[in-house]
N, C-alpha and C positions, 0 to 999 in steps of 0.2 A: 338524433338523426334516425329517421325511420322510413321503412318502405320495403318494396320488393327488390331484393338484391339479385334475384334470379340465379342463386347459387347456394347450395348447402355448405355451411362453414365447417361442419363436422360430418363427414361422409358416413361414419359409423352410427351416429345418433340421429342425424337429420335427413336420412334418405333410406327408402326401401324400394327395391325393384329398379328397373331401368339399368343404365350403364353406371357401374360403381366406380368409375374413374373420376376423381375430383378435377374440377377446372382450376388447376393450381395457380395460373396467372391471375384469375379473378380473386381467388381466396387470398393470394399474396397482396393484391392491391387493397382489398378490404382490411386486411391485418395491418398494412402500413398506415392507413388512415386511422384505424383504431389506436395504434401505438402513438402516432403523432398527436392525436387529440385526446388521449386518455379515455377512449370510449370502450364500452363493454356491452356485450349481448346480455341485457338484463334478464330476458326470459331464461337463458341457459344458466345464468348465475343462480336464479331462484329455483330452477329445475335441473340440477346438474346431470342427472342420469335418465330423465324422462324422455320418452319419444312422443312427440306430437307434431303434426304436420299442417302446413298452411296451403298446400297445393297438391293436386294429384291428377292422374289420368288413368284410363282403363286399358288402352291398347297402344303400346305395351304398358303393362301395369307399372306405375311408379308414383310414389308419394314422397314429398320433400317438405322441409321447412325452409322456405326461401325468403320469408318476411321477418324483419327484425326491427327492434328498437335498440339502437346503440346509444347508450347514455353515458354521460360524463361520470367518472368514478365517484365524484363527490356527491352525486345525487342518489346513490344506491340506497342510503338509509331512508330517503323520502318515499321510496316506492312502497305503496301499500298493497298493490295488486298488479299482477301481470298474468295474462291468460290468453289462450288462443280460442277464438269464438267464431261461429258461423257469421258471415256477413251477407248483406243484401246486394244483389246485382253485381256480383264479383265472382270470378273463378278462383279466388283465394279466400282463405279464412282471414279474419282480422286478428292482429296482435293488440290486445287491449292493455293499456298502461294507465295506471292510476297513481298519482302522486299525492302524498299527504300535504298538510298545510306547511307552507314555508314560513317559519317564524321570522319576524322582523329582526334585522341585524342593525344595531345602533352604530356599528362601526367603531373604529378607533379614534384617537384624538385628532388625526389628520383628515377625518371624513367630513 
């Protein structure tokens, strides 16, 4: 699940400037979905302490990481690259996600 969630999940790492009060009800809703579906912010997993941002404004100054790929925990090992890159005709940077080859699973005897 990916897109603009319009809310920094970690106020300390994902936001500079602006109002530093997190939108707790939004973060709580996203965390509930993550817990229910075993989803994780793959960019943060691959970059645990790095600050990088996907959106910003000048007046008042604020930059945030608002865009995420939340992926199923069983897919983490397939991620070969995740990055934040400039995008065309958007006010947000893109979160680039690349998955490696999924090897065929022959399944078990009941497959």
